[in-house]
Each structure stands twice: as C-alpha cells, then as structure tokens.
mmCIF file of the N, C-alpha and C atoms, coordinates in Angstrom:
data_MODEL
# 
_entry.id   MODEL 
# 
loop_
_atom_site.group_PDB 
_atom_site.id 
_atom_site.type_symbol 
_atom_site.label_atom_id 
_atom_site.label_alt_id 
_atom_site.label_comp_id 
_atom_site.label_asym_id 
_atom_site.label_entity_id 
_atom_site.label_seq_id 
_atom_site.pdbx_PDB_ins_code 
_atom_site.Cartn_x 
_atom_site.Cartn_y 
_atom_site.Cartn_z 
_atom_site.occupancy 
_atom_site.B_iso_or_equiv 
_atom_site.pdbx_formal_charge 
_atom_site.auth_seq_id 
_atom_site.auth_comp_id 
_atom_site.auth_asym_id 
_atom_site.auth_atom_id 
_atom_site.pdbx_PDB_model_num 
ATOM 1   N N  . UNK A 1 1  ? -9.586  -9.862  21.886  1.00 0.00 ? 1  UNK A N  1 
ATOM 2   C CA . UNK A 1 1  ? -9.278  -8.550  21.358  1.00 0.00 ? 1  UNK A CA 1 
ATOM 3   C C  . UNK A 1 1  ? -8.542  -7.763  22.430  1.00 0.00 ? 1  UNK A C  1 
ATOM 4   N N  . UNK A 1 2  ? -7.573  -6.981  22.009  1.00 0.00 ? 2  UNK A N  1 
ATOM 5   C CA . UNK A 1 2  ? -6.753  -6.196  22.932  1.00 0.00 ? 2  UNK A CA 1 
ATOM 6   C C  . UNK A 1 2  ? -7.143  -4.731  22.866  1.00 0.00 ? 2  UNK A C  1 
ATOM 7   N N  . UNK A 1 3  ? -6.893  -4.038  23.943  1.00 0.00 ? 3  UNK A N  1 
ATOM 8   C CA . UNK A 1 3  ? -7.119  -2.596  24.001  1.00 0.00 ? 3  UNK A CA 1 
ATOM 9   C C  . UNK A 1 3  ? -5.769  -1.909  23.882  1.00 0.00 ? 3  UNK A C  1 
ATOM 10  N N  . UNK A 1 4  ? -5.721  -0.900  23.036  1.00 0.00 ? 4  UNK A N  1 
ATOM 11  C CA . UNK A 1 4  ? -4.503  -0.136  22.824  1.00 0.00 ? 4  UNK A CA 1 
ATOM 12  C C  . UNK A 1 4  ? -4.753  1.302   23.250  1.00 0.00 ? 4  UNK A C  1 
ATOM 13  N N  . UNK A 1 5  ? -3.889  1.795   24.091  1.00 0.00 ? 5  UNK A N  1 
ATOM 14  C CA . UNK A 1 5  ? -4.000  3.192   24.496  1.00 0.00 ? 5  UNK A CA 1 
ATOM 15  C C  . UNK A 1 5  ? -2.892  3.947   23.790  1.00 0.00 ? 5  UNK A C  1 
ATOM 16  N N  . UNK A 1 6  ? -3.243  5.031   23.144  1.00 0.00 ? 6  UNK A N  1 
ATOM 17  C CA . UNK A 1 6  ? -2.245  5.821   22.422  1.00 0.00 ? 6  UNK A CA 1 
ATOM 18  C C  . UNK A 1 6  ? -2.570  7.296   22.571  1.00 0.00 ? 6  UNK A C  1 
ATOM 19  N N  . UNK A 1 7  ? -1.541  8.097   22.570  1.00 0.00 ? 7  UNK A N  1 
ATOM 20  C CA . UNK A 1 7  ? -1.739  9.536   22.621  1.00 0.00 ? 7  UNK A CA 1 
ATOM 21  C C  . UNK A 1 7  ? -1.619  10.084  21.203  1.00 0.00 ? 7  UNK A C  1 
ATOM 22  N N  . UNK A 1 8  ? -2.585  10.911  20.828  1.00 0.00 ? 8  UNK A N  1 
ATOM 23  C CA . UNK A 1 8  ? -2.602  11.531  19.511  1.00 0.00 ? 8  UNK A CA 1 
ATOM 24  C C  . UNK A 1 8  ? -2.589  13.041  19.668  1.00 0.00 ? 8  UNK A C  1 
ATOM 25  N N  . UNK A 1 9  ? -1.982  13.724  18.724  1.00 0.00 ? 9  UNK A N  1 
ATOM 26  C CA . UNK A 1 9  ? -2.120  15.178  18.742  1.00 0.00 ? 9  UNK A CA 1 
ATOM 27  C C  . UNK A 1 9  ? -3.604  15.541  18.598  1.00 0.00 ? 9  UNK A C  1 
ATOM 28  N N  . UNK A 1 10 ? -4.008  16.610  19.239  1.00 0.00 ? 10 UNK A N  1 
ATOM 29  C CA . UNK A 1 10 ? -5.415  17.022  19.194  1.00 0.00 ? 10 UNK A CA 1 
ATOM 30  C C  . UNK A 1 10 ? -5.908  17.189  17.759  1.00 0.00 ? 10 UNK A C  1 
ATOM 31  N N  . UNK A 1 11 ? -5.072  17.770  16.906  1.00 0.00 ? 11 UNK A N  1 
ATOM 32  C CA . UNK A 1 11 ? -5.494  18.008  15.522  1.00 0.00 ? 11 UNK A CA 1 
ATOM 33  C C  . UNK A 1 11 ? -5.775  16.699  14.785  1.00 0.00 ? 11 UNK A C  1 
ATOM 34  N N  . UNK A 1 12 ? -4.959  15.677  15.018  1.00 0.00 ? 12 UNK A N  1 
ATOM 35  C CA . UNK A 1 12 ? -5.189  14.383  14.376  1.00 0.00 ? 12 UNK A CA 1 
ATOM 36  C C  . UNK A 1 12 ? -6.440  13.728  14.929  1.00 0.00 ? 12 UNK A C  1 
ATOM 37  N N  . UNK A 1 13 ? -6.626  13.805  16.225  1.00 0.00 ? 13 UNK A N  1 
ATOM 38  C CA . UNK A 1 13 ? -7.818  13.214  16.827  1.00 0.00 ? 13 UNK A CA 1 
ATOM 39  C C  . UNK A 1 13 ? -9.084  13.865  16.256  1.00 0.00 ? 13 UNK A C  1 
ATOM 40  N N  . UNK A 1 14 ? -9.074  15.182  16.098  1.00 0.00 ? 14 UNK A N  1 
ATOM 41  C CA . UNK A 1 14 ? -10.248 15.872  15.529  1.00 0.00 ? 14 UNK A CA 1 
ATOM 42  C C  . UNK A 1 14 ? -10.530 15.394  14.113  1.00 0.00 ? 14 UNK A C  1 
ATOM 43  N N  . UNK A 1 15 ? -9.471  15.196  13.331  1.00 0.00 ? 15 UNK A N  1 
ATOM 44  C CA . UNK A 1 15 ? -9.653  14.693  11.958  1.00 0.00 ? 15 UNK A CA 1 
ATOM 45  C C  . UNK A 1 15 ? -10.238 13.290  11.965  1.00 0.00 ? 15 UNK A C  1 
ATOM 46  N N  . UNK A 1 16 ? -9.718  12.441  12.831  1.00 0.00 ? 16 UNK A N  1 
ATOM 47  C CA . UNK A 1 16 ? -10.247 11.072  12.942  1.00 0.00 ? 16 UNK A CA 1 
ATOM 48  C C  . UNK A 1 16 ? -11.706 11.111  13.359  1.00 0.00 ? 16 UNK A C  1 
ATOM 49  N N  . UNK A 1 17 ? -11.999 11.936  14.329  1.00 0.00 ? 17 UNK A N  1 
ATOM 50  C CA . UNK A 1 17 ? -13.368 12.057  14.824  1.00 0.00 ? 17 UNK A CA 1 
ATOM 51  C C  . UNK A 1 17 ? -14.306 12.549  13.728  1.00 0.00 ? 17 UNK A C  1 
ATOM 52  N N  . UNK A 1 18 ? -13.893 13.565  12.994  1.00 0.00 ? 18 UNK A N  1 
ATOM 53  C CA . UNK A 1 18 ? -14.714 14.094  11.902  1.00 0.00 ? 18 UNK A CA 1 
ATOM 54  C C  . UNK A 1 18 ? -14.928 13.048  10.817  1.00 0.00 ? 18 UNK A C  1 
ATOM 55  N N  . UNK A 1 19 ? -13.864 12.347  10.459  1.00 0.00 ? 19 UNK A N  1 
ATOM 56  C CA . UNK A 1 19 ? -13.977 11.339  9.418   1.00 0.00 ? 19 UNK A CA 1 
ATOM 57  C C  . UNK A 1 19 ? -14.878 10.191  9.858   1.00 0.00 ? 19 UNK A C  1 
ATOM 58  N N  . UNK A 1 20 ? -14.711 9.751   11.083  1.00 0.00 ? 20 UNK A N  1 
ATOM 59  C CA . UNK A 1 20 ? -15.552 8.668   11.604  1.00 0.00 ? 20 UNK A CA 1 
ATOM 60  C C  . UNK A 1 20 ? -17.021 9.072   11.562  1.00 0.00 ? 20 UNK A C  1 
ATOM 61  N N  . UNK A 1 21 ? -17.303 10.298  11.951  1.00 0.00 ? 21 UNK A N  1 
ATOM 62  C CA . UNK A 1 21 ? -18.687 10.775  11.929  1.00 0.00 ? 21 UNK A CA 1 
ATOM 63  C C  . UNK A 1 21 ? -19.221 10.817  10.499  1.00 0.00 ? 21 UNK A C  1 
ATOM 64  N N  . UNK A 1 22 ? -18.434 11.356  9.592   1.00 0.00 ? 22 UNK A N  1 
ATOM 65  C CA . UNK A 1 22 ? -18.903 11.483  8.205   1.00 0.00 ? 22 UNK A CA 1 
ATOM 66  C C  . UNK A 1 22 ? -19.110 10.131  7.534   1.00 0.00 ? 22 UNK A C  1 
ATOM 67  N N  . UNK A 1 23 ? -18.354 9.123   7.963   1.00 0.00 ? 23 UNK A N  1 
ATOM 68  C CA . UNK A 1 23 ? -18.469 7.781   7.371   1.00 0.00 ? 23 UNK A CA 1 
ATOM 69  C C  . UNK A 1 23 ? -19.371 6.856   8.183   1.00 0.00 ? 23 UNK A C  1 
ATOM 70  N N  . UNK A 1 24 ? -19.942 7.381   9.240   1.00 0.00 ? 24 UNK A N  1 
ATOM 71  C CA . UNK A 1 24 ? -20.825 6.590   10.122  1.00 0.00 ? 24 UNK A CA 1 
ATOM 72  C C  . UNK A 1 24 ? -20.100 5.357   10.674  1.00 0.00 ? 24 UNK A C  1 
ATOM 73  N N  . UNK A 1 25 ? -18.874 5.588   11.107  1.00 0.00 ? 25 UNK A N  1 
ATOM 74  C CA . UNK A 1 25 ? -18.059 4.536   11.698  1.00 0.00 ? 25 UNK A CA 1 
ATOM 75  C C  . UNK A 1 25 ? -17.593 4.993   13.072  1.00 0.00 ? 25 UNK A C  1 
ATOM 76  N N  . UNK A 1 26 ? -17.181 4.027   13.867  1.00 0.00 ? 26 UNK A N  1 
ATOM 77  C CA . UNK A 1 26 ? -16.625 4.392   15.175  1.00 0.00 ? 26 UNK A CA 1 
ATOM 78  C C  . UNK A 1 26 ? -15.158 4.778   15.016  1.00 0.00 ? 26 UNK A C  1 
ATOM 79  N N  . UNK A 1 27 ? -14.656 5.509   15.979  1.00 0.00 ? 27 UNK A N  1 
ATOM 80  C CA . UNK A 1 27 ? -13.236 5.861   15.965  1.00 0.00 ? 27 UNK A CA 1 
ATOM 81  C C  . UNK A 1 27 ? -12.396 4.596   16.027  1.00 0.00 ? 27 UNK A C  1 
ATOM 82  N N  . UNK A 1 28 ? -12.832 3.622   16.790  1.00 0.00 ? 28 UNK A N  1 
ATOM 83  C CA . UNK A 1 28 ? -12.110 2.349   16.854  1.00 0.00 ? 28 UNK A CA 1 
ATOM 84  C C  . UNK A 1 28 ? -11.986 1.714   15.468  1.00 0.00 ? 28 UNK A C  1 
ATOM 85  N N  . UNK A 1 29 ? -13.077 1.742   14.701  1.00 0.00 ? 29 UNK A N  1 
ATOM 86  C CA . UNK A 1 29 ? -13.037 1.154   13.356  1.00 0.00 ? 29 UNK A CA 1 
ATOM 87  C C  . UNK A 1 29 ? -12.062 1.909   12.457  1.00 0.00 ? 29 UNK A C  1 
ATOM 88  N N  . UNK A 1 30 ? -12.085 3.237   12.516  1.00 0.00 ? 30 UNK A N  1 
ATOM 89  C CA . UNK A 1 30 ? -11.189 4.038   11.691  1.00 0.00 ? 30 UNK A CA 1 
ATOM 90  C C  . UNK A 1 30 ? -9.737  3.753   12.051  1.00 0.00 ? 30 UNK A C  1 
ATOM 91  N N  . UNK A 1 31 ? -9.428  3.734   13.326  1.00 0.00 ? 31 UNK A N  1 
ATOM 92  C CA . UNK A 1 31 ? -8.056  3.492   13.767  1.00 0.00 ? 31 UNK A CA 1 
ATOM 93  C C  . UNK A 1 31 ? -7.615  2.085   13.379  1.00 0.00 ? 31 UNK A C  1 
ATOM 94  N N  . UNK A 1 32 ? -8.479  1.104   13.529  1.00 0.00 ? 32 UNK A N  1 
ATOM 95  C CA . UNK A 1 32 ? -8.135  -0.277  13.171  1.00 0.00 ? 32 UNK A CA 1 
ATOM 96  C C  . UNK A 1 32 ? -7.838  -0.404  11.685  1.00 0.00 ? 32 UNK A C  1 
ATOM 97  N N  . UNK A 1 33 ? -8.682  0.191   10.846  1.00 0.00 ? 33 UNK A N  1 
ATOM 98  C CA . UNK A 1 33 ? -8.470  0.119   9.397   1.00 0.00 ? 33 UNK A CA 1 
ATOM 99  C C  . UNK A 1 33 ? -7.182  0.853   9.009   1.00 0.00 ? 33 UNK A C  1 
ATOM 100 N N  . UNK A 1 34 ? -6.984  2.040   9.571   1.00 0.00 ? 34 UNK A N  1 
ATOM 101 C CA . UNK A 1 34 ? -5.788  2.821   9.240   1.00 0.00 ? 34 UNK A CA 1 
ATOM 102 C C  . UNK A 1 34 ? -4.518  2.097   9.670   1.00 0.00 ? 34 UNK A C  1 
ATOM 103 N N  . UNK A 1 35 ? -4.511  1.537   10.853  1.00 0.00 ? 35 UNK A N  1 
ATOM 104 C CA . UNK A 1 35 ? -3.341  0.821   11.348  1.00 0.00 ? 35 UNK A CA 1 
ATOM 105 C C  . UNK A 1 35 ? -3.088  -0.436  10.524  1.00 0.00 ? 35 UNK A C  1 
ATOM 106 N N  . UNK A 1 36 ? -4.146  -1.146  10.182  1.00 0.00 ? 36 UNK A N  1 
ATOM 107 C CA . UNK A 1 36 ? -4.010  -2.343  9.343   1.00 0.00 ? 36 UNK A CA 1 
ATOM 108 C C  . UNK A 1 36 ? -3.411  -1.997  7.986   1.00 0.00 ? 36 UNK A C  1 
ATOM 109 N N  . UNK A 1 37 ? -3.881  -0.923  7.384   1.00 0.00 ? 37 UNK A N  1 
ATOM 110 C CA . UNK A 1 37 ? -3.369  -0.511  6.078   1.00 0.00 ? 37 UNK A CA 1 
ATOM 111 C C  . UNK A 1 37 ? -1.898  -0.144  6.156   1.00 0.00 ? 37 UNK A C  1 
ATOM 112 N N  . UNK A 1 38 ? -1.508  0.558   7.192   1.00 0.00 ? 38 UNK A N  1 
ATOM 113 C CA . UNK A 1 38 ? -0.108  0.968   7.318   1.00 0.00 ? 38 UNK A CA 1 
ATOM 114 C C  . UNK A 1 38 ? 0.801   -0.222  7.568   1.00 0.00 ? 38 UNK A C  1 
ATOM 115 N N  . UNK A 1 39 ? 0.388   -1.131  8.436   1.00 0.00 ? 39 UNK A N  1 
ATOM 116 C CA . UNK A 1 39 ? 1.186   -2.340  8.693   1.00 0.00 ? 39 UNK A CA 1 
ATOM 117 C C  . UNK A 1 39 ? 1.338   -3.143  7.404   1.00 0.00 ? 39 UNK A C  1 
ATOM 118 N N  . UNK A 1 40 ? 0.251   -3.278  6.648   1.00 0.00 ? 40 UNK A N  1 
ATOM 119 C CA . UNK A 1 40 ? 0.296   -3.990  5.375   1.00 0.00 ? 40 UNK A CA 1 
ATOM 120 C C  . UNK A 1 40 ? 1.276   -3.328  4.413   1.00 0.00 ? 40 UNK A C  1 
ATOM 121 N N  . UNK A 1 41 ? 1.281   -2.014  4.361   1.00 0.00 ? 41 UNK A N  1 
ATOM 122 C CA . UNK A 1 41 ? 2.211   -1.294  3.484   1.00 0.00 ? 41 UNK A CA 1 
ATOM 123 C C  . UNK A 1 41 ? 3.653   -1.557  3.899   1.00 0.00 ? 41 UNK A C  1 
ATOM 124 N N  . UNK A 1 42 ? 3.931   -1.523  5.193   1.00 0.00 ? 42 UNK A N  1 
ATOM 125 C CA . UNK A 1 42 ? 5.294   -1.783  5.663   1.00 0.00 ? 42 UNK A CA 1 
ATOM 126 C C  . UNK A 1 42 ? 5.727   -3.209  5.343   1.00 0.00 ? 42 UNK A C  1 
ATOM 127 N N  . UNK A 1 43 ? 4.834   -4.178  5.542   1.00 0.00 ? 43 UNK A N  1 
ATOM 128 C CA . UNK A 1 43 ? 5.160   -5.575  5.247   1.00 0.00 ? 43 UNK A CA 1 
ATOM 129 C C  . UNK A 1 43 ? 5.421   -5.751  3.754   1.00 0.00 ? 43 UNK A C  1 
ATOM 130 N N  . UNK A 1 44 ? 4.591   -5.126  2.930   1.00 0.00 ? 44 UNK A N  1 
ATOM 131 C CA . UNK A 1 44 ? 4.758   -5.215  1.478   1.00 0.00 ? 44 UNK A CA 1 
ATOM 132 C C  . UNK A 1 44 ? 6.085   -4.599  1.057   1.00 0.00 ? 44 UNK A C  1 
ATOM 133 N N  . UNK A 1 45 ? 6.439   -3.454  1.617   1.00 0.00 ? 45 UNK A N  1 
ATOM 134 C CA . UNK A 1 45 ? 7.707   -2.797  1.294   1.00 0.00 ? 45 UNK A CA 1 
ATOM 135 C C  . UNK A 1 45 ? 8.869   -3.720  1.641   1.00 0.00 ? 45 UNK A C  1 
ATOM 136 N N  . UNK A 1 46 ? 8.819   -4.324  2.803   1.00 0.00 ? 46 UNK A N  1 
ATOM 137 C CA . UNK A 1 46 ? 9.890   -5.231  3.219   1.00 0.00 ? 46 UNK A CA 1 
ATOM 138 C C  . UNK A 1 46 ? 9.966   -6.447  2.295   1.00 0.00 ? 46 UNK A C  1 
ATOM 139 N N  . UNK A 1 47 ? 8.808   -6.994  1.916   1.00 0.00 ? 47 UNK A N  1 
ATOM 140 C CA . UNK A 1 47 ? 8.761   -8.147  1.026   1.00 0.00 ? 47 UNK A CA 1 
ATOM 141 C C  . UNK A 1 47 ? 9.380   -7.799  -0.330  1.00 0.00 ? 47 UNK A C  1 
ATOM 142 N N  . UNK A 1 48 ? 8.983   -6.655  -0.886  1.00 0.00 ? 48 UNK A N  1 
ATOM 143 C CA . UNK A 1 48 ? 9.508   -6.253  -2.191  1.00 0.00 ? 48 UNK A CA 1 
ATOM 144 C C  . UNK A 1 48 ? 11.007  -5.972  -2.124  1.00 0.00 ? 48 UNK A C  1 
ATOM 145 N N  . UNK A 1 49 ? 11.457  -5.414  -1.019  1.00 0.00 ? 49 UNK A N  1 
ATOM 146 C CA . UNK A 1 49 ? 12.889  -5.156  -0.854  1.00 0.00 ? 49 UNK A CA 1 
ATOM 147 C C  . UNK A 1 49 ? 13.663  -6.476  -0.842  1.00 0.00 ? 49 UNK A C  1 
ATOM 148 N N  . UNK A 1 50 ? 13.156  -7.465  -0.143  1.00 0.00 ? 50 UNK A N  1 
ATOM 149 C CA . UNK A 1 50 ? 13.823  -8.770  -0.105  1.00 0.00 ? 50 UNK A CA 1 
ATOM 150 C C  . UNK A 1 50 ? 13.808  -9.445  -1.467  1.00 0.00 ? 50 UNK A C  1 
ATOM 151 N N  . UNK A 1 51 ? 12.675  -9.353  -2.182  1.00 0.00 ? 51 UNK A N  1 
ATOM 152 C CA . UNK A 1 51 ? 12.595  -9.944  -3.527  1.00 0.00 ? 51 UNK A CA 1 
ATOM 153 C C  . UNK A 1 51 ? 13.557  -9.251  -4.478  1.00 0.00 ? 51 UNK A C  1 
ATOM 154 N N  . UNK A 1 52 ? 13.689  -7.944  -4.341  1.00 0.00 ? 52 UNK A N  1 
ATOM 155 C CA . UNK A 1 52 ? 14.587  -7.191  -5.219  1.00 0.00 ? 52 UNK A CA 1 
ATOM 156 C C  . UNK A 1 52 ? 16.033  -7.636  -5.038  1.00 0.00 ? 52 UNK A C  1 
ATOM 157 N N  . UNK A 1 53 ? 16.400  -8.025  -3.830  1.00 0.00 ? 53 UNK A N  1 
ATOM 158 C CA . UNK A 1 53 ? 17.770  -8.492  -3.575  1.00 0.00 ? 53 UNK A CA 1 
ATOM 159 C C  . UNK A 1 53 ? 18.072  -9.759  -4.382  1.00 0.00 ? 53 UNK A C  1 
ATOM 160 N N  . UNK A 1 54 ? 17.044  -10.570 -4.637  1.00 0.00 ? 54 UNK A N  1 
ATOM 161 C CA . UNK A 1 54 ? 17.246  -11.822 -5.362  1.00 0.00 ? 54 UNK A CA 1 
ATOM 162 C C  . UNK A 1 54 ? 17.194  -11.624 -6.866  1.00 0.00 ? 54 UNK A C  1 
ATOM 163 N N  . UNK A 1 55 ? 16.784  -10.450 -7.294  1.00 0.00 ? 55 UNK A N  1 
ATOM 164 C CA . UNK A 1 55 ? 16.636  -10.187 -8.724  1.00 0.00 ? 55 UNK A CA 1 
ATOM 165 C C  . UNK A 1 55 ? 17.975  -9.986  -9.416  1.00 0.00 ? 55 UNK A C  1 
ATOM 166 N N  . UNK A 1 56 ? 17.921  -10.061 -10.727 1.00 0.00 ? 56 UNK A N  1 
ATOM 167 C CA . UNK A 1 56 ? 19.116  -9.868  -11.535 1.00 0.00 ? 56 UNK A CA 1 
ATOM 168 C C  . UNK A 1 56 ? 18.770  -8.934  -12.683 1.00 0.00 ? 56 UNK A C  1 
ATOM 169 N N  . UNK A 1 57 ? 19.456  -7.805  -12.746 1.00 0.00 ? 57 UNK A N  1 
ATOM 170 C CA . UNK A 1 57 ? 19.210  -6.849  -13.832 1.00 0.00 ? 57 UNK A CA 1 
ATOM 171 C C  . UNK A 1 57 ? 19.555  -7.487  -15.178 1.00 0.00 ? 57 UNK A C  1 
ATOM 172 N N  . UNK A 1 58 ? 20.602  -8.296  -15.227 1.00 0.00 ? 58 UNK A N  1 
ATOM 173 C CA . UNK A 1 58 ? 21.001  -8.945  -16.479 1.00 0.00 ? 58 UNK A CA 1 
ATOM 174 C C  . UNK A 1 58 ? 19.916  -9.896  -16.972 1.00 0.00 ? 58 UNK A C  1 
ATOM 175 N N  . UNK A 1 59 ? 19.351  -10.693 -16.079 1.00 0.00 ? 59 UNK A N  1 
ATOM 176 C CA . UNK A 1 59 ? 18.281  -11.618 -16.482 1.00 0.00 ? 59 UNK A CA 1 
ATOM 177 C C  . UNK A 1 59 ? 17.054  -10.851 -16.944 1.00 0.00 ? 59 UNK A C  1 
ATOM 178 N N  . UNK A 1 60 ? 16.759  -9.740  -16.282 1.00 0.00 ? 60 UNK A N  1 
ATOM 179 C CA . UNK A 1 60 ? 15.635  -8.907  -16.685 1.00 0.00 ? 60 UNK A CA 1 
ATOM 180 C C  . UNK A 1 60 ? 15.848  -8.383  -18.107 1.00 0.00 ? 60 UNK A C  1 
ATOM 181 N N  . UNK A 1 61 ? 17.050  -7.928  -18.398 1.00 0.00 ? 61 UNK A N  1 
ATOM 182 C CA . UNK A 1 61 ? 17.366  -7.429  -19.737 1.00 0.00 ? 61 UNK A CA 1 
ATOM 183 C C  . UNK A 1 61 ? 17.248  -8.545  -20.778 1.00 0.00 ? 61 UNK A C  1 
ATOM 184 N N  . UNK A 1 62 ? 17.656  -9.762  -20.419 1.00 0.00 ? 62 UNK A N  1 
ATOM 185 C CA . UNK A 1 62 ? 17.546  -10.893 -21.337 1.00 0.00 ? 62 UNK A CA 1 
ATOM 186 C C  . UNK A 1 62 ? 16.086  -11.178 -21.684 1.00 0.00 ? 62 UNK A C  1 
ATOM 187 N N  . UNK A 1 63 ? 15.226  -11.082 -20.695 1.00 0.00 ? 63 UNK A N  1 
ATOM 188 C CA . UNK A 1 63 ? 13.796  -11.308 -20.937 1.00 0.00 ? 63 UNK A CA 1 
ATOM 189 C C  . UNK A 1 63 ? 13.245  -10.207 -21.830 1.00 0.00 ? 63 UNK A C  1 
ATOM 190 N N  . UNK A 1 64 ? 13.604  -8.968  -21.565 1.00 0.00 ? 64 UNK A N  1 
ATOM 191 C CA . UNK A 1 64 ? 13.108  -7.861  -22.382 1.00 0.00 ? 64 UNK A CA 1 
ATOM 192 C C  . UNK A 1 64 ? 13.550  -7.970  -23.831 1.00 0.00 ? 64 UNK A C  1 
ATOM 193 N N  . UNK A 1 65 ? 14.739  -8.514  -24.058 1.00 0.00 ? 65 UNK A N  1 
ATOM 194 C CA . UNK A 1 65 ? 15.235  -8.665  -25.420 1.00 0.00 ? 65 UNK A CA 1 
ATOM 195 C C  . UNK A 1 65 ? 14.389  -9.647  -26.231 1.00 0.00 ? 65 UNK A C  1 
ATOM 196 N N  . UNK A 1 66 ? 13.649  -10.513 -25.574 1.00 0.00 ? 66 UNK A N  1 
ATOM 197 C CA . UNK A 1 66 ? 12.791  -11.478 -26.259 1.00 0.00 ? 66 UNK A CA 1 
ATOM 198 C C  . UNK A 1 66 ? 11.469  -10.864 -26.719 1.00 0.00 ? 66 UNK A C  1 
ATOM 199 N N  . UNK A 1 67 ? 11.148  -9.690  -26.209 1.00 0.00 ? 67 UNK A N  1 
ATOM 200 C CA . UNK A 1 67 ? 9.893   -9.037  -26.564 1.00 0.00 ? 67 UNK A CA 1 
ATOM 201 C C  . UNK A 1 67 ? 10.053  -8.371  -27.924 1.00 0.00 ? 67 UNK A C  1 
ATOM 202 N N  . UNK A 1 68 ? 9.118   -8.671  -28.834 1.00 0.00 ? 68 UNK A N  1 
ATOM 203 C CA . UNK A 1 68 ? 9.224   -8.075  -30.167 1.00 0.00 ? 68 UNK A CA 1 
ATOM 204 C C  . UNK A 1 68 ? 8.935   -6.581  -30.114 1.00 0.00 ? 68 UNK A C  1 
ATOM 205 N N  . UNK A 1 69 ? 9.579   -5.848  -30.972 1.00 0.00 ? 69 UNK A N  1 
ATOM 206 C CA . UNK A 1 69 ? 9.470   -4.390  -30.998 1.00 0.00 ? 69 UNK A CA 1 
ATOM 207 C C  . UNK A 1 69 ? 8.426   -3.985  -32.036 1.00 0.00 ? 69 UNK A C  1 
ATOM 208 N N  . UNK A 1 70 ? 7.151   -4.220  -31.695 1.00 0.00 ? 70 UNK A N  1 
ATOM 209 C CA . UNK A 1 70 ? 6.062   -3.870  -32.609 1.00 0.00 ? 70 UNK A CA 1 
ATOM 210 C C  . UNK A 1 70 ? 5.038   -3.023  -31.860 1.00 0.00 ? 70 UNK A C  1 
ATOM 211 N N  . UNK A 1 71 ? 4.245   -2.289  -32.613 1.00 0.00 ? 71 UNK A N  1 
ATOM 212 C CA . UNK A 1 71 ? 3.180   -1.489  -32.027 1.00 0.00 ? 71 UNK A CA 1 
ATOM 213 C C  . UNK A 1 71 ? 2.105   -2.421  -31.454 1.00 0.00 ? 71 UNK A C  1 
ATOM 214 N N  . UNK A 1 72 ? 1.504   -2.039  -30.327 1.00 0.00 ? 72 UNK A N  1 
ATOM 215 C CA . UNK A 1 72 ? 0.428   -2.870  -29.773 1.00 0.00 ? 72 UNK A CA 1 
ATOM 216 C C  . UNK A 1 72 ? -0.826  -2.797  -30.644 1.00 0.00 ? 72 UNK A C  1 
ATOM 217 N N  . UNK A 1 73 ? -1.674  -3.785  -30.481 1.00 0.00 ? 73 UNK A N  1 
ATOM 218 C CA . UNK A 1 73 ? -2.955  -3.775  -31.188 1.00 0.00 ? 73 UNK A CA 1 
ATOM 219 C C  . UNK A 1 73 ? -3.729  -2.539  -30.754 1.00 0.00 ? 73 UNK A C  1 
ATOM 220 N N  . UNK A 1 74 ? -4.649  -2.083  -31.582 1.00 0.00 ? 74 UNK A N  1 
ATOM 221 C CA . UNK A 1 74 ? -5.401  -0.866  -31.304 1.00 0.00 ? 74 UNK A CA 1 
ATOM 222 C C  . UNK A 1 74 ? -6.138  -0.935  -29.964 1.00 0.00 ? 74 UNK A C  1 
ATOM 223 N N  . UNK A 1 75 ? -6.711  -2.103  -29.673 1.00 0.00 ? 75 UNK A N  1 
ATOM 224 C CA . UNK A 1 75 ? -7.477  -2.265  -28.430 1.00 0.00 ? 75 UNK A CA 1 
ATOM 225 C C  . UNK A 1 75 ? -6.574  -2.260  -27.188 1.00 0.00 ? 75 UNK A C  1 
ATOM 226 N N  . UNK A 1 76 ? -5.277  -2.383  -27.396 1.00 0.00 ? 76 UNK A N  1 
ATOM 227 C CA . UNK A 1 76 ? -4.346  -2.483  -26.284 1.00 0.00 ? 76 UNK A CA 1 
ATOM 228 C C  . UNK A 1 76 ? -3.574  -1.190  -26.034 1.00 0.00 ? 76 UNK A C  1 
ATOM 229 N N  . UNK A 1 77 ? -3.913  -0.150  -26.763 1.00 0.00 ? 77 UNK A N  1 
ATOM 230 C CA . UNK A 1 77 ? -3.247  1.140   -26.593 1.00 0.00 ? 77 UNK A CA 1 
ATOM 231 C C  . UNK A 1 77 ? -3.949  1.958   -25.550 1.00 0.00 ? 77 UNK A C  1 
ATOM 232 N N  . UNK A 1 78 ? -3.192  2.830   -24.919 1.00 0.00 ? 78 UNK A N  1 
ATOM 233 C CA . UNK A 1 78 ? -3.780  3.739   -23.929 1.00 0.00 ? 78 UNK A CA 1 
ATOM 234 C C  . UNK A 1 78 ? -4.359  4.942   -24.616 1.00 0.00 ? 78 UNK A C  1 
# 
C-alpha cells in the first residue's frame, strides 16, 4: 500500500472529516472510496467515448425501424 500526501482546502477537509465521523469511517477510507469512484467515472467516460466512435447512427436507425410501433403491455408502462 502506498501513502499519498495531498493538500486540500480547509473547507473540503472539514467536510471530509465531518462525513467520516458521521459514517464511522476513517478519513483514509473516505478519500480512498471517493478517489476510486472518480477514477472509475473517468475510465467509464473514456470507454464510452471510444465505443461511440465505432458506432453508426445509420445502423442504429435501421435497428429502431425493426421495433414495432405498439403500446407496451400494462405491466411494462411507467
């Protein structure tokens, strides 16, 4: 395991500290979870951007044209 030193604005540190206390977690745990979530979001965004480059709007429209234009079953309505 590695140690990371980072400078945070005082206001952010207080929020992290308060949240960690309220959730009965350590500041290290809060920072690790938050950083993991953000990295995951960035990786997902990059993945979706790359997949979108391979997509074809025309092929998407062709698939949609195959869908019948009927009302959904009652159990399937919002």
